[in-house]
C-alpha positions as CSV (number, residue, x, y, z in Angstrom):
1,M,-0.1,0.0,0.1
2,R,3.0,2.0,-0.3
3,F,1.8,3.9,-3.7
4,I,-1.6,4.5,-2.4
5,A,0.6,6.8,0.7
6,A,3.1,8.3,-2.3
7,Y,0.5,9.3,-4.3
8,I,-1.8,10.6,-1.5
9,M,1.3,12.7,-0.5
10,Q,1.6,14.7,-3.4
11,G,-0.9,17.0,-2.9
12,R,-3.9,18.2,-1.7
13,M,-6.2,17.4,-4.9
14,Q,-4.9,13.9,-4.5
15,A,-5.5,13.4,-1.0
16,M,-9.0,14.8,-1.3
17,L,-9.6,12.5,-4.1
18,V,-8.4,9.4,-2.2
19,A,-9.9,10.2,1.3
20,S,-13.5,11.2,-0.6
21,T,-13.7,8.2,-3.3
22,L,-13.2,5.7,-0.4
23,A,-15.6,7.2,1.5
24,I,-18.5,6.8,-0.4
25,L,-17.0,3.0,-1.4
26,S,-17.2,2.1,2.4
27,L,-20.7,2.7,2.2
28,L,-20.6,-0.9,0.5
29,F,-17.1,-2.2,1.8
30,P,-17.0,-1.2,5.5
31,P,-13.4,-1.7,5.5
32,V,-12.5,0.5,3.2
33,S,-13.5,3.8,5.9
34,I,-10.4,2.8,7.1
35,V,-8.1,3.8,4.3
36,S,-10.1,7.1,3.8
37,S,-9.6,8.1,7.4
38,G,-5.6,6.8,7.4
39,T,-5.6,9.4,4.4
40,V,-6.5,12.5,6.5
41,A,-4.6,11.1,9.2
42,L,-1.7,10.6,7.2
43,V,-1.8,14.3,5.8
44,T,-2.2,15.2,8.9
45,L,0.7,13.6,10.8
46,R,3.0,14.7,8.1
47,R,1.8,18.2,7.2
48,G,0.1,19.5,10.4
49,A,-3.4,20.3,11.6
50,N,-4.0,23.0,9.4
51,E,-3.5,20.8,6.1
52,G,-4.9,18.1,7.3
53,L,-8.7,20.1,8.6
54,L,-8.1,21.9,5.0
55,V,-7.8,17.9,3.4
56,L,-10.8,17.1,5.6
57,L,-13.4,19.7,4.6
58,C,-12.2,19.5,0.7
59,S,-13.2,15.7,1.4
60,C,-16.2,16.9,2.6
61,A,-17.5,19.0,0.1
62,A,-16.1,16.2,-2.3
63,S,-18.1,13.4,-0.8
64,A,-21.0,16.0,-0.6
65,L,-21.3,16.0,-4.7
66,L,-20.4,12.6,-4.8
67,G,-23.5,12.6,-2.8
68,I,-25.9,14.0,-5.2
69,V,-25.0,12.2,-8.0
70,L,-24.7,8.7,-6.4
71,L,-26.9,8.6,-3.5
72,N,-29.4,11.7,-4.5
73,N,-28.5,12.6,-0.9
74,V,-26.2,15.7,0.1
75,Y,-26.7,15.8,3.5
76,F,-25.7,12.4,4.2
77,A,-22.7,11.9,2.4
78,L,-21.7,15.2,4.3
79,L,-22.0,14.2,8.0
80,Y,-21.0,10.6,7.2
81,G,-17.3,12.7,5.9
82,L,-17.6,14.4,8.9
83,A,-18.2,11.5,11.6
84,L,-15.7,9.5,9.5
85,W,-12.5,12.3,9.7
86,L,-13.1,14.5,12.0
87,P,-12.2,12.3,14.8
88,V,-9.4,10.8,13.1
89,W,-8.1,14.1,12.8
90,V,-8.3,15.4,16.3
91,I,-6.2,12.5,17.8
92,A,-3.7,12.9,14.5
93,V,-3.2,16.2,15.8
94,V,-2.6,14.6,19.1
95,L,-0.1,12.5,18.1
96,R,1.8,14.9,16.2
97,E,1.9,17.5,18.7
98,G,2.5,15.2,21.6
99,R,4.9,12.2,19.9
100,H,3.5,9.7,22.3
101,L,0.8,7.2,20.7
102,S,-0.2,5.4,23.9
103,L,-1.5,8.5,25.2
104,T,-2.9,9.1,22.3
105,I,-4.8,6.2,22.1
106,E,-6.3,6.3,26.0
107,I,-7.7,9.7,24.5
108,A,-9.1,8.2,21.8
109,V,-11.1,6.0,24.4
110,F,-11.7,9.0,26.9
111,I,-13.5,10.2,23.6
112,G,-15.3,7.2,23.3
113,M,-16.6,7.6,27.2
114,A,-17.6,10.7,26.9
115,M,-19.9,9.3,23.6
116,V,-21.2,6.8,26.7
117,I,-22.4,9.1,28.5
118,G,-23.6,11.2,26.3
119,F,-25.7,8.9,24.8
120,Y,-27.4,8.2,28.1
121,L,-27.5,11.7,28.9
122,Y,-29.5,12.0,25.5
123,N,-31.6,9.4,26.3
124,G,-31.5,7.7,29.7
125,N,-33.3,4.7,28.0
126,T,-30.4,3.7,25.6
127,S,-31.6,-0.1,25.5
128,A,-35.0,0.2,25.0
129,M,-34.0,2.3,21.8
130,W,-31.4,-0.5,20.7
131,Q,-34.0,-3.0,21.6
132,G,-36.6,-1.2,19.5
133,L,-34.3,-1.1,16.1
134,L,-32.8,-4.9,17.3
135,E,-36.8,-6.5,16.8
136,Q,-37.0,-4.5,13.2
137,M,-33.4,-6.2,12.1
138,A,-35.3,-9.4,13.4
139,Q,-38.6,-9.1,11.9
140,A,-37.2,-9.0,8.8
141,L,-34.6,-12.0,9.6
142,L,-37.7,-13.7,10.7
143,Q,-39.3,-13.2,7.2
144,K,-36.4,-15.0,5.3
145,S,-36.0,-17.3,8.5
146,P,-39.3,-18.0,9.9
147,D,-37.9,-21.5,11.8
148,V,-36.0,-19.7,13.9
149,P,-37.3,-20.2,17.4
150,L,-39.0,-16.5,17.8
151,E,-38.3,-16.7,22.1
152,K,-34.7,-17.2,21.7
153,I,-34.4,-14.1,19.5
154,Q,-36.5,-12.0,21.7
155,Q,-33.8,-13.3,24.8
156,S,-30.9,-12.2,22.5
157,I,-32.2,-8.9,21.6
158,A,-32.8,-8.4,25.3
159,V,-29.4,-9.0,26.1
160,L,-27.7,-7.3,23.3
161,A,-29.7,-4.0,23.2
162,R,-28.4,-3.5,27.2
163,F,-24.6,-3.2,25.9
164,M,-25.3,-2.0,22.3
165,T,-24.1,1.3,22.9
166,G,-20.8,0.1,24.1
167,I,-20.7,-1.9,21.2
168,F,-21.4,0.9,18.3
169,V,-19.0,3.5,20.2
170,S,-16.5,0.5,20.3
171,G,-16.6,0.1,16.4
172,T,-16.5,4.2,16.4
173,V,-12.9,3.5,18.3
174,Y,-11.9,0.8,16.4
175,S,-12.1,2.6,12.8
176,M,-10.8,6.0,14.3
177,L,-7.7,4.0,15.6
178,F,-7.2,1.7,12.8
179,G,-7.0,4.9,10.8
180,L,-4.7,6.3,12.7
181,F,-2.4,3.1,12.4
182,L,-2.5,3.1,8.9
183,G,-1.7,7.1,8.8
184,R,1.5,6.3,11.1
185,W,2.4,3.1,9.0
186,W,2.1,5.0,6.2
187,Q,4.1,8.1,7.5
188,S,6.9,5.3,8.8
189,V,7.3,3.6,5.7
190,L,8.0,6.8,3.5
191,Y,9.8,9.0,6.1
192,N,11.3,6.7,9.0
193,P,11.4,3.0,7.9
194,G,10.6,0.8,11.1
195,G,9.5,4.1,13.3
196,F,5.6,2.5,13.2
197,R,6.9,-0.7,14.6
198,E,8.8,0.7,17.2
199,E,6.0,2.6,18.8
200,Y,3.4,-0.2,18.1
201,L,5.7,-2.5,20.3
202,K,6.2,-0.3,23.1
203,L,2.4,1.0,23.8
204,R,0.7,0.7,27.2
205,V,-1.2,2.0,29.5
206,G,-0.5,4.2,32.9
207,L,-1.5,3.1,36.2
208,T,-3.9,5.6,36.8
209,L,-6.1,4.9,33.9
210,A,-5.5,0.8,34.6
211,L,-6.5,1.5,38.5
212,A,-9.6,3.5,37.1
213,S,-10.7,0.6,34.7
214,L,-10.6,-1.7,37.5
215,V,-12.9,0.8,39.6
216,I,-15.2,0.8,36.5
217,I,-15.3,-2.6,36.4
218,G,-16.6,-2.9,40.2
219,I,-18.9,-0.5,39.4
220,A,-20.8,-2.5,36.6
221,W,-20.6,-5.6,39.0
222,A,-22.2,-3.6,41.7
223,G,-25.8,-3.4,40.4
224,L,-26.6,0.3,40.7
225,G,-29.3,0.1,37.7
226,V,-27.9,2.7,35.0
227,F,-24.8,3.7,36.5
228,S,-23.7,-0.3,36.0
229,E,-25.0,0.0,32.9
230,V,-23.1,2.8,31.6
231,A,-19.6,1.2,33.1
232,Q,-20.9,-2.2,31.9
233,N,-21.0,-0.3,27.8
234,I,-17.4,1.2,29.2
235,C,-16.2,-1.9,30.1
236,V,-17.0,-2.6,26.3
237,L,-14.4,-0.3,25.0
238,L,-11.7,-0.5,28.0
239,F,-11.9,-4.1,26.0
240,V,-11.4,-2.6,22.9
241,L,-8.4,-0.9,24.5
242,Y,-6.7,-3.5,26.1
243,T,-6.9,-5.9,23.3
244,V,-4.6,-3.6,21.5
245,I,-2.4,-3.4,23.9
246,G,-2.4,-6.7,24.7
247,T,-2.1,-7.8,20.9
248,A,0.9,-5.5,21.4
249,V,2.5,-6.8,24.1
250,L,2.5,-10.4,22.9
251,H,4.0,-9.4,19.1
252,A,6.9,-8.0,21.5
253,V,7.4,-10.7,23.5
254,F,7.2,-13.3,20.2
255,S,9.3,-11.0,18.5
256,N,11.7,-12.1,21.1
257,M,11.6,-15.6,21.0
258,S,13.4,-17.8,18.0
259,A,10.5,-18.7,16.7
260,N,9.4,-15.2,16.0
261,R,8.5,-16.0,12.1
262,F,6.0,-18.5,12.8
263,L,5.1,-16.9,16.2
264,V,3.8,-13.7,15.7
265,P,1.8,-14.4,12.4
266,M,0.0,-16.8,14.4
267,L,-1.0,-15.0,17.4
268,Y,-3.0,-12.4,14.5
269,L,-3.8,-15.5,12.5
270,T,-6.1,-16.5,16.2
271,L,-7.3,-13.5,16.6
272,I,-9.2,-13.5,13.6
273,I,-10.0,-17.2,13.5
274,I,-10.8,-17.2,17.4
275,P,-12.5,-13.8,18.3
276,H,-12.9,-15.6,21.9
277,T,-8.8,-15.3,22.6
278,M,-9.7,-11.2,22.4
279,L,-10.7,-11.8,26.3
280,L,-7.3,-13.3,27.4
281,V,-5.4,-11.0,25.3
282,A,-7.2,-7.8,27.0
283,L,-6.6,-9.4,30.1
284,I,-3.1,-9.3,29.2
285,G,-2.9,-5.9,28.5
286,L,-4.4,-5.2,31.4
287,A,-2.0,-6.9,33.8
288,D,0.8,-5.9,32.0
289,V,1.0,-2.1,33.6
290,W,2.2,-4.6,36.9
291,L,3.7,-7.9,35.2
292,N,5.7,-5.3,32.6
293,L,6.2,-8.6,30.2
294,R,7.9,-7.3,27.7
295,N,11.0,-6.3,30.1
296,K,11.2,-9.6,31.6
297,Q,11.0,-11.2,28.1
298,F,13.7,-8.6,27.1
299,N,16.0,-9.5,30.6
300,R,15.4,-13.1,30.5
301,N,16.9,-13.4,26.4
302,G,19.7,-10.8,27.8
303,A,20.6,-12.5,29.9
């Protein structure tokens, strides 16, 4: 994907073209949105906040024009572009100025927490809102598969609705972080070979956030009504954070082993094939705050 990064950096028009076109394509194939947001991240990281913002605004205008032609809806394309690029631009500015990837990830998670709390401040009964939307989707599913037990679906919807705010926000944060990671990797490939790998393998969270995470987990289990429900949805978001951290920890540990050529690819393959392993990875990411697994592995190998 180096050629895409090189094309983006040729000029403002090229960056705008890639970002806006891929944003519209992402409506059909959502993973493409990561490449679109990575474009804004790359320009911001390399050329500064003002240039990144200018590309963002121009891309919004271009998306609006494409929206008129392809979707016959200018406002949807415009708002979709803003929702896709603005959060990535914010954390890219933070990373450019602060130069600490770990801090940037924590800020992205804090933005996600604010979104969860905002959902509940706007609508105190978000579970009911999600349940209504999920039931509408389930009705369409039942029309295609009438043999599916209705009671089972209703039970699943009732459980899922309770966590849907956290799931929705986590998806947004995941997309934001992957866009930032892609932009940072492109920057590394073009201007600082190996720089992103070094940053990624050093990812960790501070003790304060780790302790706060434990408090939030405790509130989630305490049965305090809406407060516990908000905490449970924030726990979904924290799961995102510690999965990313845990993956970086295991990658760093496996990289220092003799069989690293096989262990590192196997790590990511396992996460894709067996998603349940993400829980263990997240626990490793949280535990690393106290265990410092990478330094222990490095000292062992050094010894």
